[in-house]
C-alpha positions as CSV (number, residue, x, y, z in Angstrom):
1,X,-11.3,15.3,17.3
2,X,-9.6,12.4,15.6
3,X,-8.0,9.6,17.6
4,X,-5.6,6.8,16.6
5,X,-5.7,3.9,19.1
6,X,-2.7,1.8,20.0
7,X,-0.4,2.9,17.2
8,X,2.8,0.9,16.7
9,X,6.3,2.3,17.2
10,X,7.8,3.7,15.1
11,X,4.7,5.7,14.4
12,X,4.4,7.7,11.1
13,X,1.2,9.5,10.3
14,X,0.5,11.9,7.4
15,X,-1.0,15.3,8.1
16,X,-2.9,17.2,5.4
17,X,-2.9,21.0,5.3
18,X,-0.5,21.6,8.1
19,X,-1.4,23.0,11.5
20,X,-3.1,26.2,12.4
21,X,-3.6,28.4,15.5
22,X,-5.5,26.2,18.0
23,X,-4.4,22.9,16.6
24,X,-3.5,20.3,19.3
25,X,-1.8,16.9,19.4
26,X,-2.1,14.9,22.6
27,X,0.0,11.7,23.2
28,X,-1.0,9.2,25.8
29,X,1.7,6.5,26.5
30,X,4.6,5.4,28.6
31,X,8.4,5.3,28.6
32,X,10.4,2.1,29.2
33,X,14.0,1.3,30.0
34,X,15.3,0.4,26.5
35,X,18.7,0.5,24.9
36,X,18.4,4.1,23.5
37,X,17.3,5.7,26.8
38,X,15.4,8.3,24.8
39,X,12.4,8.9,22.4
40,X,11.3,11.7,20.1
41,X,8.2,13.3,18.6
42,X,8.8,15.1,15.3
43,X,6.5,17.3,13.4
44,X,7.8,16.8,9.9
45,X,7.8,19.4,7.2
46,X,8.5,19.1,3.5
47,X,11.7,17.3,2.4
48,X,14.1,16.9,5.4
49,X,12.6,19.8,7.4
50,X,11.5,19.2,10.9
51,X,9.1,21.9,12.3
52,X,9.4,20.7,15.9
53,X,11.7,18.1,17.4
54,X,10.7,17.0,21.0
55,X,13.3,14.7,22.5
56,X,13.3,13.5,26.1
57,X,16.5,11.9,27.2
58,X,17.1,9.7,30.2
59,X,20.8,8.9,30.2
60,X,22.9,9.7,33.3
61,X,23.9,13.4,33.4
62,X,21.6,14.0,30.4
63,X,18.2,13.9,32.0
64,X,16.7,16.6,29.8
65,X,14.2,17.5,27.1
66,X,15.8,18.8,23.9
67,X,13.8,21.0,21.5
68,X,15.0,21.9,18.0
69,X,14.0,22.4,14.4
70,X,15.7,21.4,11.1
71,X,15.7,23.5,8.0
72,X,17.5,23.1,4.6
73,X,20.5,24.6,6.3
74,X,20.5,21.8,9.0
75,X,19.7,21.6,12.6
76,X,19.3,24.8,14.6
77,X,20.4,25.7,18.1
78,X,19.1,23.2,20.8
79,X,16.8,24.3,23.6
80,X,17.2,22.3,26.8
81,X,14.5,22.0,29.4
82,X,13.9,20.1,32.6
83,X,12.8,16.5,32.0
84,X,9.6,15.9,33.9
85,X,9.6,12.2,32.9
86,X,11.4,9.2,34.2
87,X,11.8,5.7,32.6
88,X,8.7,3.7,33.2
89,X,6.4,6.7,33.6
90,X,3.0,7.1,32.0
91,X,2.5,10.4,30.3
92,X,0.2,12.8,28.6
93,X,2.2,15.1,26.3
94,X,0.3,18.0,24.8
95,X,1.5,20.1,21.9
96,X,-0.7,23.2,21.3
97,X,-0.1,25.5,18.2
98,X,-0.3,29.2,19.0
99,X,0.3,32.1,16.6
100,X,3.9,32.5,17.5
101,X,4.9,29.4,19.4
102,X,4.1,25.8,20.5
103,X,3.0,25.3,24.0
104,X,4.4,22.0,25.3
105,X,3.0,20.3,28.4
106,X,3.9,17.0,30.1
107,X,1.3,15.6,32.5
108,X,-0.5,19.0,32.6
109,X,2.8,20.9,33.5
110,X,4.3,23.4,31.2
111,X,7.7,22.5,29.8
112,X,8.3,25.3,27.2
113,X,6.9,27.8,24.8
114,X,8.9,27.0,21.7
115,X,9.0,29.9,19.2
116,X,8.2,28.9,15.6
117,X,11.3,28.6,13.4
118,X,9.2,27.2,10.5
119,X,5.6,27.8,9.8
120,X,3.2,25.3,11.4
121,X,1.3,25.3,8.1
122,X,4.4,23.4,6.6
123,X,3.7,20.3,8.8
124,X,3.1,17.3,6.6
125,X,3.6,14.4,9.0
126,X,4.0,13.1,12.5
127,X,6.8,10.7,13.7
128,X,7.2,9.0,17.0
129,X,10.1,6.6,17.8
130,X,12.4,5.4,20.6
131,X,11.9,3.8,24.0
132,X,8.2,4.6,24.2
133,X,4.8,2.9,23.8
134,X,1.6,4.8,22.7
135,X,-1.9,4.1,24.0
136,X,-3.5,6.7,21.7
137,X,-2.9,9.9,19.8
138,X,-5.5,12.7,19.6
139,X,-5.6,15.4,17.0
140,X,-7.8,18.4,17.5
141,X,-8.8,21.4,15.3
142,X,-6.7,20.5,12.2
143,X,-7.3,22.5,9.0
144,X,-8.1,19.3,7.2
145,X,-9.3,16.3,9.3
146,X,-6.7,13.6,9.4
147,X,-7.5,10.1,8.2
148,X,-7.2,7.8,11.2
149,X,-6.8,4.8,8.9
150,X,-4.6,5.9,6.0
151,X,-4.4,3.5,3.1
152,X,-1.1,2.8,1.3
153,X,-0.7,1.0,-1.9
154,X,1.1,-2.3,-1.8
155,X,2.8,-3.5,-5.0
156,X,2.3,-7.1,-5.9
157,X,5.3,-9.2,-4.9
158,X,5.2,-11.3,-8.0
159,X,4.6,-10.1,-11.6
160,X,1.5,-11.5,-13.2
161,X,2.1,-13.6,-16.3
162,X,0.7,-12.3,-19.5
163,X,-1.0,-14.8,-21.8
164,X,-1.9,-14.3,-25.5
165,X,-5.7,-14.3,-26.3
166,X,-7.0,-17.8,-27.0
167,X,-6.9,-18.9,-30.7
168,X,-10.3,-19.5,-32.4
169,X,-11.3,-23.1,-32.4
170,X,-10.4,-25.1,-35.5
171,X,-13.5,-25.7,-37.7
172,X,-12.7,-28.2,-40.5
173,X,-15.8,-27.3,-42.4
174,X,-14.7,-23.7,-42.6
175,X,-11.0,-24.4,-43.6
176,X,-10.0,-22.6,-46.8
177,X,-6.4,-24.0,-47.0
178,X,-7.6,-27.6,-47.1
179,X,-11.1,-27.6,-48.6
180,X,-13.2,-30.7,-48.1
181,X,-13.8,-32.8,-51.3
182,X,-16.8,-31.8,-53.2
183,X,-18.1,-35.3,-53.6
184,X,-18.2,-35.9,-49.8
185,X,-21.6,-37.5,-49.2
186,X,-23.7,-35.4,-46.9
187,X,-25.4,-37.2,-44.1
188,X,-28.9,-35.9,-43.5
189,X,-29.7,-35.2,-39.9
190,X,-31.0,-38.2,-37.9
191,X,-30.2,-40.5,-40.7
192,X,-29.8,-44.1,-39.6
193,X,-26.8,-45.1,-41.6
194,X,-25.4,-48.6,-41.0
195,X,-21.7,-49.6,-41.2
196,X,-22.0,-51.0,-44.7
197,X,-23.3,-47.7,-46.1
198,X,-20.5,-45.8,-44.3
199,X,-17.8,-48.0,-45.8
200,X,-19.3,-47.8,-49.3
201,X,-19.3,-44.0,-49.0
202,X,-15.7,-43.7,-48.1
203,X,-14.7,-46.2,-50.8
204,X,-16.4,-44.1,-53.4
205,X,-14.2,-41.2,-52.4
206,X,-11.1,-43.2,-52.9
207,X,-12.2,-44.4,-56.4
208,X,-10.7,-42.2,-59.2
209,X,-13.1,-40.9,-61.8
210,X,-11.0,-42.3,-64.8
211,X,-11.7,-46.0,-65.6
212,X,-8.1,-46.8,-66.3
213,X,-7.0,-46.1,-62.7
214,X,-9.9,-47.6,-60.9
215,X,-9.4,-49.6,-57.8
216,X,-10.3,-53.2,-57.5
217,X,-12.9,-52.9,-54.7
218,X,-14.5,-56.3,-55.5
219,X,-12.3,-57.8,-52.8
220,X,-14.1,-55.8,-50.2
221,X,-17.2,-57.8,-50.7
222,X,-19.4,-54.9,-51.7
Protein backbone atom coordinates (compact mmCIF):
# COMPACT_ATOMS: atom_id res chain seq x y z
CA UNK A 1 0.00 0.00 0.00
CA UNK A 2 1.21 3.50 -0.84
CA UNK A 3 -0.06 6.55 1.02
CA UNK A 4 0.05 10.25 0.17
CA UNK A 5 -0.33 12.35 3.33
CA UNK A 6 -2.04 15.75 3.33
CA UNK A 7 -2.14 16.36 -0.43
CA UNK A 8 -3.11 19.89 -1.55
CA UNK A 9 -6.25 20.72 -3.52
CA UNK A 10 -6.34 20.56 -6.49
CA UNK A 11 -4.60 17.19 -6.23
CA UNK A 12 -3.10 15.64 -9.36
CA UNK A 13 -1.21 12.37 -9.19
CA UNK A 14 0.27 10.22 -11.99
CA UNK A 15 -0.61 6.53 -12.13
CA UNK A 16 1.69 4.15 -13.98
CA UNK A 17 0.33 1.02 -15.61
CA UNK A 18 -3.36 1.70 -14.96
CA UNK A 19 -5.56 -0.25 -12.56
CA UNK A 20 -6.26 -3.96 -12.36
CA UNK A 21 -8.86 -6.16 -10.72
CA UNK A 22 -8.38 -5.75 -6.98
CA UNK A 23 -6.87 -2.25 -7.14
CA UNK A 24 -8.25 0.16 -4.53
CA UNK A 25 -8.05 3.89 -3.89
CA UNK A 26 -9.22 5.17 -0.51
CA UNK A 27 -9.70 8.88 0.21
CA UNK A 28 -9.81 10.26 3.76
CA UNK A 29 -10.96 13.88 4.01
CA UNK A 30 -13.82 16.28 4.61
CA UNK A 31 -16.18 18.54 2.69
CA UNK A 32 -16.68 22.22 3.47
CA UNK A 33 -19.17 24.93 2.59
CA UNK A 34 -17.43 26.67 -0.31
CA UNK A 35 -18.59 28.57 -3.37
CA UNK A 36 -18.90 25.59 -5.69
CA UNK A 37 -20.95 23.34 -3.37
CA UNK A 38 -19.42 20.27 -4.98
CA UNK A 39 -16.21 18.34 -5.49
CA UNK A 40 -15.04 15.62 -7.85
CA UNK A 41 -12.69 12.67 -8.07
CA UNK A 42 -11.57 11.77 -11.58
CA UNK A 43 -9.67 8.73 -12.77
CA UNK A 44 -8.02 10.20 -15.85
CA UNK A 45 -7.25 8.27 -19.01
CA UNK A 46 -5.18 9.16 -22.05
CA UNK A 47 -5.87 12.50 -23.69
CA UNK A 48 -9.18 13.95 -22.48
CA UNK A 49 -10.64 10.60 -21.47
CA UNK A 50 -12.06 10.21 -17.97
CA UNK A 51 -12.43 6.57 -16.93
CA UNK A 52 -14.49 7.47 -13.83
CA UNK A 53 -16.01 10.80 -12.77
CA UNK A 54 -17.26 10.80 -9.15
CA UNK A 55 -19.05 14.08 -8.37
CA UNK A 56 -20.96 14.73 -5.10
CA UNK A 57 -23.12 17.88 -5.30
CA UNK A 58 -24.63 19.79 -2.38
CA UNK A 59 -26.76 22.52 -3.93
CA UNK A 60 -30.42 22.80 -2.99
CA UNK A 61 -32.55 20.34 -5.01
CA UNK A 62 -29.35 18.78 -6.40
CA UNK A 63 -28.15 16.81 -3.39
CA UNK A 64 -26.82 13.87 -5.37
CA UNK A 65 -23.74 11.97 -6.51
CA UNK A 66 -23.15 12.01 -10.27
CA UNK A 67 -21.13 9.25 -11.96
CA UNK A 68 -19.99 9.41 -15.57
CA UNK A 69 -17.18 8.74 -18.06
CA UNK A 70 -15.75 10.77 -20.91
CA UNK A 71 -14.48 9.27 -24.16
CA UNK A 72 -13.27 10.85 -27.41
CA UNK A 73 -16.96 11.23 -28.31
CA UNK A 74 -17.62 13.32 -25.18
CA UNK A 75 -19.38 12.76 -21.88
CA UNK A 76 -21.68 9.78 -21.58
CA UNK A 77 -25.00 9.40 -19.80
CA UNK A 78 -24.95 10.47 -16.15
CA UNK A 79 -25.79 8.07 -13.36
CA UNK A 80 -27.27 9.75 -10.28
CA UNK A 81 -27.24 8.25 -6.81
CA UNK A 82 -28.21 9.29 -3.33
CA UNK A 83 -25.65 11.61 -1.74
CA UNK A 84 -24.60 10.17 1.61
CA UNK A 85 -22.49 13.25 2.41
CA UNK A 86 -23.35 16.69 3.75
CA UNK A 87 -21.26 19.85 3.80
CA UNK A 88 -18.79 19.71 6.67
CA UNK A 89 -18.79 15.90 6.89
CA UNK A 90 -15.66 13.81 7.23
CA UNK A 91 -15.54 10.90 4.81
CA UNK A 92 -13.85 7.71 3.74
CA UNK A 93 -14.46 7.17 0.02
CA UNK A 94 -13.42 3.79 -1.35
CA UNK A 95 -13.09 2.95 -5.06
CA UNK A 96 -12.53 -0.76 -5.72
CA UNK A 97 -11.78 -2.03 -9.24
CA UNK A 98 -13.58 -5.25 -10.13
CA UNK A 99 -13.48 -7.12 -13.43
CA UNK A 100 -16.65 -5.51 -14.79
CA UNK A 101 -17.26 -2.47 -12.57
CA UNK A 102 -16.09 -0.09 -9.85
CA UNK A 103 -17.50 -0.64 -6.38
CA UNK A 104 -18.00 2.81 -4.80
CA UNK A 105 -18.45 3.18 -1.04
CA UNK A 106 -18.84 6.26 1.16
CA UNK A 107 -18.21 5.76 4.89
CA UNK A 108 -18.45 1.98 4.43
CA UNK A 109 -21.86 2.21 2.73
CA UNK A 110 -22.29 1.15 -0.87
CA UNK A 111 -23.22 3.94 -3.28
CA UNK A 112 -23.01 2.20 -6.66
CA UNK A 113 -21.54 -0.51 -8.84
CA UNK A 114 -20.42 1.51 -11.84
CA UNK A 115 -19.98 -0.57 -15.00
CA UNK A 116 -16.74 0.01 -16.87
CA UNK A 117 -17.16 2.17 -19.98
CA UNK A 118 -13.41 2.42 -20.48
CA UNK A 119 -10.84 -0.16 -19.43
CA UNK A 120 -9.31 0.50 -15.97
CA UNK A 121 -5.94 -0.31 -17.52
CA UNK A 122 -6.22 3.06 -19.33
CA UNK A 123 -6.05 5.04 -16.07
CA UNK A 124 -3.03 7.36 -16.16
CA UNK A 125 -3.78 9.84 -13.39
CA UNK A 126 -5.86 10.87 -10.43
CA UNK A 127 -7.48 14.28 -9.94
CA UNK A 128 -9.35 15.73 -6.95
CA UNK A 129 -10.74 19.29 -6.85
CA UNK A 130 -13.58 21.34 -5.41
CA UNK A 131 -14.87 22.15 -1.92
CA UNK A 132 -12.95 19.38 -0.21
CA UNK A 133 -9.82 18.79 1.86
CA UNK A 134 -7.82 15.56 1.95
CA UNK A 135 -6.10 14.05 4.94
CA UNK A 136 -4.54 11.18 3.03
CA UNK A 137 -4.96 8.99 -0.06
CA UNK A 138 -4.18 5.26 -0.01
CA UNK A 139 -3.43 3.21 -3.13
CA UNK A 140 -3.56 -0.58 -2.88
CA UNK A 141 -2.66 -3.42 -5.27
CA UNK A 142 -1.60 -1.33 -8.27
CA UNK A 143 0.10 -3.07 -11.23
CA UNK A 144 3.04 -0.69 -10.80
CA UNK A 145 3.61 0.86 -7.37
CA UNK A 146 2.90 4.61 -7.58
CA UNK A 147 5.58 7.07 -6.55
CA UNK A 148 4.30 8.89 -3.44
CA UNK A 149 6.66 11.81 -4.13
CA UNK A 150 6.78 12.30 -7.91
CA UNK A 151 9.47 14.69 -9.11
CA UNK A 152 8.76 17.19 -11.87
CA UNK A 153 11.34 19.14 -13.79
CA UNK A 154 11.38 22.89 -13.20
CA UNK A 155 12.85 25.10 -15.92
CA UNK A 156 15.23 27.82 -14.88
CA UNK A 157 13.35 31.16 -14.82
CA UNK A 158 16.33 33.06 -16.20
CA UNK A 159 18.61 32.00 -19.07
CA UNK A 160 22.18 31.46 -18.05
CA UNK A 161 24.65 33.81 -19.82
CA UNK A 162 27.15 32.21 -22.13
CA UNK A 163 30.72 33.44 -21.95
CA UNK A 164 33.56 32.73 -24.43
CA UNK A 165 36.50 30.74 -23.07
CA UNK A 166 39.19 32.93 -21.48
CA UNK A 167 41.99 34.06 -23.79
CA UNK A 168 45.50 32.81 -23.19
CA UNK A 169 47.56 35.24 -21.07
CA UNK A 170 49.82 37.54 -23.03
CA UNK A 171 53.46 36.50 -22.87
CA UNK A 172 55.75 39.22 -24.32
CA UNK A 173 58.68 36.84 -24.55
CA UNK A 174 56.65 34.49 -26.81
CA UNK A 175 55.21 37.20 -29.09
CA UNK A 176 55.98 36.62 -32.80
CA UNK A 177 54.37 39.78 -34.19
CA UNK A 178 56.59 42.10 -32.14
CA UNK A 179 59.83 40.21 -31.44
CA UNK A 180 62.09 41.50 -28.73
CA UNK A 181 65.38 43.13 -29.87
CA UNK A 182 68.18 40.68 -30.23
CA UNK A 183 70.61 42.96 -28.43
CA UNK A 184 68.44 43.06 -25.27
CA UNK A 185 70.82 42.39 -22.42
CA UNK A 186 69.89 39.30 -20.48
CA UNK A 187 69.83 39.64 -16.73
CA UNK A 188 71.21 36.57 -15.06
CA UNK A 189 69.11 35.20 -12.24
CA UNK A 190 69.72 36.80 -8.86
CA UNK A 191 72.00 39.38 -10.44
CA UNK A 192 72.36 42.43 -8.28
CA UNK A 193 72.19 45.17 -10.89
CA UNK A 194 72.29 48.74 -9.66
CA UNK A 195 70.33 51.63 -11.24
CA UNK A 196 73.38 52.94 -13.17
CA UNK A 197 73.87 49.57 -14.88
CA UNK A 198 70.19 49.41 -15.85
CA UNK A 199 70.25 52.91 -17.41
CA UNK A 200 73.45 52.12 -19.33
CA UNK A 201 71.81 48.96 -20.72
CA UNK A 202 68.75 50.77 -21.99
CA UNK A 203 70.81 53.61 -23.47
CA UNK A 204 72.85 51.07 -25.39
CA UNK A 205 69.61 49.85 -27.00
CA UNK A 206 68.75 53.33 -28.15
CA UNK A 207 72.18 53.94 -29.70
CA UNK A 208 72.19 53.16 -33.48
CA UNK A 209 74.94 50.95 -34.83
CA UNK A 210 76.06 53.52 -37.48
CA UNK A 211 78.49 56.15 -36.23
CA UNK A 212 76.94 58.96 -38.26
CA UNK A 213 73.62 58.72 -36.42
CA UNK A 214 74.94 58.18 -32.92
CA UNK A 215 73.28 59.87 -29.99
CA UNK A 216 75.10 62.30 -27.81
CA UNK A 217 74.83 60.39 -24.55
CA UNK A 218 77.69 62.30 -22.90
CA UNK A 219 75.10 64.65 -21.35
CA UNK A 220 73.72 61.76 -19.29
CA UNK A 221 76.87 61.67 -17.29
CA UNK A 222 77.86 58.08 -18.14
